C-alpha atoms as a printed R data frame, in Angstrom:
    type eleno elety resid chain resno        x       y       z
1   ATOM     1    CA   MET     A     1 -139.014 -76.863 -31.212
2   ATOM     2    CA   ALA     A     2 -139.496 -78.773 -27.973
3   ATOM     3    CA   GLY     A     3 -136.464 -77.632 -26.023
4   ATOM     4    CA   ILE     A     4 -133.169 -75.904 -26.734
5   ATOM     5    CA   ARG     A     5 -130.814 -77.152 -29.422
6   ATOM     6    CA   ILE     A     6 -127.133 -76.382 -28.870
7   ATOM     7    CA   LEU     A     7 -124.997 -76.411 -32.015
8   ATOM     8    CA   LEU     A     8 -121.365 -77.548 -31.868
9   ATOM     9    CA   TYR     A     9 -118.775 -76.160 -34.280
10  ATOM    10    CA   HIS     A    10 -114.998 -76.510 -34.301
11  ATOM    11    CA   SER     A    11 -113.420 -74.633 -37.207
12  ATOM    12    CA   VAL     A    12 -114.610 -72.219 -39.920
13  ATOM    13    CA   GLY     A    13 -112.381 -71.654 -42.947
14  ATOM    14    CA   ARG     A    14 -111.462 -72.860 -46.388
15  ATOM    15    CA   ILE     A    15 -111.858 -76.613 -46.644
16  ATOM    16    CA   ASP     A    16 -108.646 -78.504 -45.864
17  ATOM    17    CA   LYS     A    17 -108.265 -81.835 -47.683
18  ATOM    18    CA   ARG     A    18 -106.291 -83.166 -44.715
19  ATOM    19    CA   ASP     A    19 -109.362 -82.737 -42.497
20  ATOM    20    CA   SER     A    20 -110.552 -86.338 -42.799
21  ATOM    21    CA   LEU     A    21 -113.202 -85.955 -40.092
22  ATOM    22    CA   GLY     A    22 -114.680 -82.867 -41.708
23  ATOM    23    CA   ILE     A    23 -114.664 -80.716 -38.581
24  ATOM    24    CA   ARG     A    24 -113.997 -77.527 -40.566
25  ATOM    25    CA   VAL     A    25 -117.053 -75.769 -42.017
26  ATOM    26    CA   ASP     A    26 -116.512 -73.762 -45.196
27  ATOM    27    CA   ILE     A    27 -116.760 -69.992 -44.676
28  ATOM    28    CA   ASP     A    28 -119.481 -69.497 -47.274
29  ATOM    29    CA   ASN     A    29 -121.516 -72.387 -45.882
30  ATOM    30    CA   PHE     A    30 -121.170 -70.963 -42.390
31  ATOM    31    CA   ARG     A    31 -122.507 -67.598 -43.551
32  ATOM    32    CA   ARG     A    32 -125.472 -69.305 -45.204
33  ATOM    33    CA   GLN     A    33 -126.111 -71.249 -41.998
34  ATOM    34    CA   MET     A    34 -126.109 -68.116 -39.844
35  ATOM    35    CA   GLU     A    35 -128.364 -66.362 -42.361
36  ATOM    36    CA   PHE     A    36 -130.781 -69.301 -42.288
37  ATOM    37    CA   ILE     A    37 -130.859 -69.345 -38.489
38  ATOM    38    CA   LYS     A    38 -131.492 -65.620 -38.286
39  ATOM    39    CA   GLY     A    39 -134.198 -65.609 -40.930
40  ATOM    40    CA   ASN     A    40 -136.229 -68.660 -39.939
41  ATOM    41    CA   GLY     A    41 -137.683 -68.021 -36.535
42  ATOM    42    CA   PHE     A    42 -134.937 -69.404 -34.329
43  ATOM    43    CA   ASN     A    43 -134.483 -67.724 -30.963
44  ATOM    44    CA   ILE     A    44 -130.715 -67.410 -30.484
45  ATOM    45    CA   LEU     A    45 -129.898 -67.679 -26.799
46  ATOM    46    CA   ASP     A    46 -126.958 -67.174 -24.469
47  ATOM    47    CA   LEU     A    47 -125.842 -70.502 -22.981
48  ATOM    48    CA   LYS     A    48 -125.653 -68.851 -19.569
49  ATOM    49    CA   ASP     A    49 -129.347 -67.932 -19.783
50  ATOM    50    CA   VAL     A    50 -130.274 -71.466 -20.839
51  ATOM    51    CA   VAL     A    51 -128.436 -72.864 -17.822
52  ATOM    52    CA   GLN     A    52 -130.371 -70.459 -15.611
53  ATOM    53    CA   TYR     A    53 -133.715 -71.466 -17.141
54  ATOM    54    CA   ILE     A    54 -133.023 -75.163 -16.599
55  ATOM    55    CA   ASP     A    55 -131.600 -74.641 -13.114
56  ATOM    56    CA   GLU     A    56 -134.776 -72.821 -12.078
57  ATOM    57    CA   GLY     A    57 -137.102 -75.236 -13.891
58  ATOM    58    CA   ALA     A    58 -138.465 -72.312 -15.885
59  ATOM    59    CA   SER     A    59 -140.271 -72.520 -19.210
60  ATOM    60    CA   LEU     A    60 -137.860 -72.473 -22.127
61  ATOM    61    CA   PRO     A    61 -138.215 -70.014 -25.027
62  ATOM    62    CA   ASP     A    62 -139.692 -71.446 -28.217
63  ATOM    63    CA   ASN     A    63 -137.294 -72.484 -30.989
64  ATOM    64    CA   GLY     A    64 -134.265 -71.834 -28.804
65  ATOM    65    CA   LEU     A    65 -130.816 -72.242 -30.322
66  ATOM    66    CA   VAL     A    66 -127.324 -71.839 -28.826
67  ATOM    67    CA   ILE     A    67 -124.065 -71.653 -30.814
68  ATOM    68    CA   THR     A    68 -120.877 -73.168 -29.349
69  ATOM    69    CA   PHE     A    69 -117.326 -73.822 -30.550
70  ATOM    70    CA   ASP     A    70 -114.819 -76.332 -29.155
71  ATOM    71    CA   ASP     A    71 -110.998 -76.280 -28.991
72  ATOM    72    CA   GLY     A    72 -110.181 -72.613 -29.709
73  ATOM    73    CA   TYR     A    73 -108.953 -72.407 -33.307
74  ATOM    74    CA   ARG     A    74 -107.923 -68.935 -34.419
75  ATOM    75    CA   ASP     A    75 -110.231 -69.077 -37.422
76  ATOM    76    CA   ASN     A    76 -113.040 -68.742 -34.877
77  ATOM    77    CA   ILE     A    77 -112.188 -65.081 -34.296
78  ATOM    78    CA   VAL     A    78 -110.910 -64.404 -37.821
79  ATOM    79    CA   ASN     A    79 -113.792 -65.990 -39.740
80  ATOM    80    CA   ALA     A    80 -116.681 -67.085 -37.524
81  ATOM    81    CA   VAL     A    81 -117.064 -64.123 -35.169
82  ATOM    82    CA   PRO     A    82 -117.344 -61.430 -37.902
83  ATOM    83    CA   ILE     A    83 -119.943 -63.500 -39.770
84  ATOM    84    CA   MET     A    84 -121.984 -64.147 -36.641
85  ATOM    85    CA   GLU     A    85 -121.887 -60.470 -35.755
86  ATOM    86    CA   GLU     A    86 -123.281 -59.592 -39.193
87  ATOM    87    CA   PHE     A    87 -126.434 -61.350 -38.001
88  ATOM    88    CA   GLY     A    88 -126.334 -60.265 -34.352
89  ATOM    89    CA   ILE     A    89 -125.383 -63.749 -33.145
90  ATOM    90    CA   LYS     A    90 -123.251 -64.460 -30.070
91  ATOM    91    CA   ALA     A    91 -121.612 -67.778 -29.183
92  ATOM    92    CA   THR     A    92 -119.822 -69.636 -26.400
93  ATOM    93    CA   PHE     A    93 -116.228 -70.726 -27.058
94  ATOM    94    CA   PHE     A    94 -114.916 -73.707 -25.096
95  ATOM    95    CA   ILE     A    95 -111.142 -73.379 -24.847
96  ATOM    96    CA   THR     A    96 -108.430 -75.990 -24.329
97  ATOM    97    CA   VAL     A    97 -105.920 -73.853 -22.442
98  ATOM    98    CA   SER     A    98 -102.756 -75.701 -23.517
99  ATOM    99    CA   PHE     A    99 -103.692 -75.087 -27.177
100 ATOM   100    CA   LEU     A   100 -103.513 -71.294 -26.843
101 ATOM   101    CA   GLY     A   101 -100.833 -69.759 -29.055
102 ATOM   102    CA   THR     A   102  -99.858 -73.090 -30.612
103 ATOM   103    CA   THR     A   103 -100.432 -75.192 -33.691
104 ATOM   104    CA   LYS     A   104  -99.788 -78.433 -31.784
105 ATOM   105    CA   THR     A   105 -103.314 -79.357 -30.878
106 ATOM   106    CA   HIS     A   106 -103.623 -82.985 -31.966
107 ATOM   107    CA   PRO     A   107 -100.221 -84.189 -33.270
108 ATOM   108    CA   ASP     A   108 -101.789 -87.470 -34.396
109 ATOM   109    CA   ARG     A   109 -104.525 -85.786 -36.400
110 ATOM   110    CA   GLU     A   110 -104.628 -84.160 -39.826
111 ATOM   111    CA   TRP     A   111 -105.653 -80.787 -38.443
112 ATOM   112    CA   GLN     A   112 -102.745 -80.539 -35.978
113 ATOM   113    CA   HIS     A   113 -101.270 -77.672 -38.000
114 ATOM   114    CA   TRP     A   114 -104.268 -75.386 -37.527
115 ATOM   115    CA   ARG     A   115 -103.367 -72.351 -35.485
116 ATOM   116    CA   CYS     A   116 -105.146 -71.687 -32.209
117 ATOM   117    CA   MET     A   117 -106.118 -68.426 -30.583
118 ATOM   118    CA   GLU     A   118 -103.942 -66.309 -28.301
119 ATOM   119    CA   TRP     A   119 -104.971 -64.872 -24.947
120 ATOM   120    CA   MET     A   120 -105.535 -61.494 -26.604
121 ATOM   121    CA   ASP     A   121 -108.018 -63.143 -28.973
122 ATOM   122    CA   LEU     A   122 -110.012 -64.531 -26.048
123 ATOM   123    CA   ARG     A   123 -110.063 -61.123 -24.386
124 ATOM   124    CA   GLU     A   124 -111.357 -59.567 -27.597
125 ATOM   125    CA   ILE     A   125 -114.051 -62.222 -27.997
126 ATOM   126    CA   ALA     A   126 -115.217 -61.649 -24.426
127 ATOM   127    CA   GLU     A   127 -115.201 -57.872 -24.888
128 ATOM   128    CA   ARG     A   128 -117.390 -58.309 -27.981
129 ATOM   129    CA   GLY     A   129 -120.051 -60.023 -25.906
130 ATOM   130    CA   HIS     A   130 -119.321 -63.686 -26.515
131 ATOM   131    CA   ARG     A   131 -118.912 -66.261 -23.740
132 ATOM   132    CA   ILE     A   132 -115.823 -68.254 -22.818
133 ATOM   133    CA   GLY     A   133 -115.969 -71.735 -21.307
134 ATOM   134    CA   SER     A   134 -113.446 -74.453 -20.494
135 ATOM   135    CA   HIS     A   135 -112.535 -77.473 -22.620
136 ATOM   136    CA   CYS     A   136 -109.889 -78.725 -20.144
137 ATOM   137    CA   MET     A   137 -106.254 -77.767 -19.683
138 ATOM   138    CA   HIS     A   138 -105.262 -80.499 -22.145
139 ATOM   139    CA   HIS     A   139 -107.512 -82.222 -24.666
140 ATOM   140    CA   VAL     A   140 -107.760 -85.511 -22.776
141 ATOM   141    CA   ASP     A   141 -110.340 -88.206 -22.167
142 ATOM   142    CA   LEU     A   142 -111.138 -87.455 -18.528
143 ATOM   143    CA   ARG     A   143 -112.429 -90.991 -18.014
144 ATOM   144    CA   SER     A   144 -108.905 -92.326 -18.549
145 ATOM   145    CA   LEU     A   145 -107.390 -90.248 -15.725
146 ATOM   146    CA   THR     A   146 -107.310 -90.820 -12.005
147 ATOM   147    CA   GLY     A   147 -109.819 -88.801 -10.037
148 ATOM   148    CA   GLU     A   148 -107.108 -86.418  -8.846
149 ATOM   149    CA   ALA     A   149 -105.684 -85.917 -12.333
150 ATOM   150    CA   ALA     A   150 -109.126 -85.273 -13.807
151 ATOM   151    CA   LYS     A   151 -109.904 -82.842 -11.004
152 ATOM   152    CA   LYS     A   152 -106.667 -80.976 -11.738
153 ATOM   153    CA   GLU     A   153 -107.570 -80.710 -15.437
154 ATOM   154    CA   LEU     A   154 -110.975 -79.270 -14.594
155 ATOM   155    CA   LEU     A   155 -109.807 -76.867 -11.908
156 ATOM   156    CA   SER     A   156 -106.600 -75.604 -13.529
157 ATOM   157    CA   SER     A   157 -108.278 -74.765 -16.831
158 ATOM   158    CA   ARG     A   158 -111.114 -72.952 -15.077
159 ATOM   159    CA   ASP     A   159 -108.767 -71.049 -12.784
160 ATOM   160    CA   GLU     A   160 -106.340 -70.034 -15.531
161 ATOM   161    CA   LEU     A   161 -109.068 -68.822 -17.864
162 ATOM   162    CA   SER     A   162 -110.798 -66.945 -15.066
163 ATOM   163    CA   SER     A   163 -107.677 -65.269 -13.694
164 ATOM   164    CA   SER     A   164 -106.225 -64.379 -17.104
165 ATOM   165    CA   LEU     A   165 -109.469 -63.013 -18.538
166 ATOM   166    CA   GLY     A   166 -110.980 -61.565 -15.363
167 ATOM   167    CA   ILE     A   167 -114.314 -63.297 -15.910
168 ATOM   168    CA   ASP     A   168 -116.193 -66.157 -14.294
169 ATOM   169    CA   ILE     A   169 -115.803 -69.455 -16.130
170 ATOM   170    CA   ASP     A   170 -118.765 -71.636 -15.234
171 ATOM   171    CA   THR     A   171 -119.479 -73.776 -18.309
172 ATOM   172    CA   PHE     A   172 -117.518 -76.728 -19.650
173 ATOM   173    CA   SER     A   173 -117.492 -79.108 -22.609
174 ATOM   174    CA   TYR     A   174 -116.071 -82.617 -22.367
175 ATOM   175    CA   PRO     A   175 -113.069 -83.266 -24.668
176 ATOM   176    CA   TYR     A   176 -114.080 -85.745 -27.375
177 ATOM   177    CA   GLY     A   177 -117.518 -85.686 -25.752
178 ATOM   178    CA   PHE     A   178 -116.314 -88.428 -23.382
179 ATOM   179    CA   TYR     A   179 -117.736 -88.497 -19.870
180 ATOM   180    CA   ASN     A   180 -119.329 -90.733 -17.258
181 ATOM   181    CA   PRO     A   181 -121.141 -90.080 -13.953
182 ATOM   182    CA   ALA     A   182 -117.856 -89.737 -12.052
183 ATOM   183    CA   VAL     A   183 -116.509 -87.159 -14.521
184 ATOM   184    CA   SER     A   184 -119.784 -85.214 -14.445
185 ATOM   185    CA   LEU     A   185 -119.613 -85.075 -10.654
186 ATOM   186    CA   LEU     A   186 -116.026 -83.822 -10.808
187 ATOM   187    CA   ALA     A   187 -117.116 -81.050 -13.191
188 ATOM   188    CA   LYS     A   188 -119.811 -80.015 -10.749
189 ATOM   189    CA   ASP     A   189 -117.390 -80.125  -7.809
190 ATOM   190    CA   ALA     A   190 -114.905 -77.995  -9.786
191 ATOM   191    CA   GLY     A   191 -117.429 -75.159  -9.828
192 ATOM   192    CA   TYR     A   192 -118.964 -75.486 -13.276
193 ATOM   193    CA   ARG     A   193 -122.699 -74.849 -13.475
194 ATOM   194    CA   ALA     A   194 -123.119 -76.929 -16.622
195 ATOM   195    CA   ALA     A   195 -121.260 -79.199 -19.024
196 ATOM   196    CA   CYS     A   196 -121.897 -79.953 -22.697
197 ATOM   197    CA   THR     A   197 -121.632 -83.334 -24.388
198 ATOM   198    CA   THR     A   198 -121.608 -84.392 -28.035
199 ATOM   199    CA   VAL     A   199 -124.802 -86.430 -27.680
200 ATOM   200    CA   ASP     A   200 -127.236 -85.212 -30.321
201 ATOM   201    CA   GLY     A   201 -130.654 -83.897 -29.356
202 ATOM   202    CA   VAL     A   202 -132.515 -81.039 -27.734
203 ATOM   203    CA   ASN     A   203 -132.560 -80.013 -24.077
204 ATOM   204    CA   ASP     A   204 -135.827 -79.479 -22.238
205 ATOM   205    CA   SER     A   205 -136.447 -77.924 -18.828
206 ATOM   206    CA   THR     A   206 -135.678 -81.251 -17.104
207 ATOM   207    CA   ALA     A   207 -132.276 -81.693 -18.775
208 ATOM   208    CA   ASP     A   208 -129.287 -82.716 -16.665
209 ATOM   209    CA   LEU     A   209 -127.078 -79.614 -16.621
210 ATOM   210    CA   TYR     A   210 -123.953 -81.798 -16.732
211 ATOM   211    CA   GLU     A   211 -125.172 -83.779 -19.739
212 ATOM   212    CA   LEU     A   212 -126.372 -81.037 -22.090
213 ATOM   213    CA   LYS     A   213 -126.882 -82.367 -25.604
214 ATOM   214    CA   ARG     A   214 -125.355 -80.755 -28.680
215 ATOM   215    CA   THR     A   215 -125.800 -81.183 -32.413
216 ATOM   216    CA   GLU     A   216 -122.467 -81.178 -34.222
217 ATOM   217    CA   ILE     A   217 -122.211 -79.261 -37.503
218 ATOM   218    CA   THR     A   218 -119.435 -80.442 -39.815
219 ATOM   219    CA   GLY     A   219 -118.007 -79.607 -43.199
220 ATOM   220    CA   ARG     A   220 -120.149 -82.358 -44.668
221 ATOM   221    CA   ASP     A   221 -123.401 -80.655 -43.725
222 ATOM   222    CA   ALA     A   222 -124.591 -79.035 -46.940
223 ATOM   223    CA   ASN     A   223 -127.581 -76.711 -46.855
224 ATOM   224    CA   GLU     A   224 -130.288 -79.371 -46.771
225 ATOM   225    CA   GLU     A   225 -128.492 -81.529 -44.218
226 ATOM   226    CA   PHE     A   226 -127.965 -78.488 -41.987
227 ATOM   227    CA   LYS     A   227 -131.660 -77.652 -42.187
228 ATOM   228    CA   ARG     A   228 -132.572 -81.268 -41.476
229 ATOM   229    CA   LYS     A   229 -130.444 -81.256 -38.338
230 ATOM   230    CA   LEU     A   230 -132.132 -78.097 -37.091
231 ATOM   231    CA   GLU     A   231 -135.618 -79.400 -37.823
232 ATOM   232    CA   ARG     A   232 -135.081 -82.784 -36.183
233 ATOM   233    CA   ASP     A   233 -137.268 -83.124 -33.061
234 ATOM   234    CA   ARG     A   234 -138.876 -79.758 -33.812
235 ATOM   235    CA   ASP     A   235 -142.628 -79.522 -33.168
């Protein structure tokens, strides 16, 4: 594969009929996906290492793949982490800080009742070798905020995650995937080394670190569709 593909997940659990956007992936499908990745020549990488490769302009490993999760649903640690660890896979979890310990993530959405992780869950994930990144303090479209308000969202989430977990938080994912050049610059100024979008594709050694592409995996991606997404743009 020419470049690194970053996969984007949200939730892993039993399918919820109220999930009209299909952001939850069925547990059994997720296990099959991880098994396929592990058994078909993909090189599973740490996002931090990928950022370093691109920052240095170094050659990227062949068939590189990174796993990420957005929002911070508790099913990530209950369902996804144990399955990934069966196959020796680590991921990066982008956390919306205000969601922690609540079920009030998106009151206007069908999945608003899904429970989110607690601080102790994040500490456990980090201790088990996974990465934590920021997904803002609140799940907001940063383009709609003033520069100062957007800066506060970026800085406060990074600072709170870092101070509470005792680790450096240097990667970010844009809520809703929404960004523009001004927002990307604010992310850089806030101390993040890289930021992930929801633009599909692979990332080569010349990729913009604040516009990293990701391929979203949803509950509608059956086995063949999942494989097709992984093979797209692959040499």
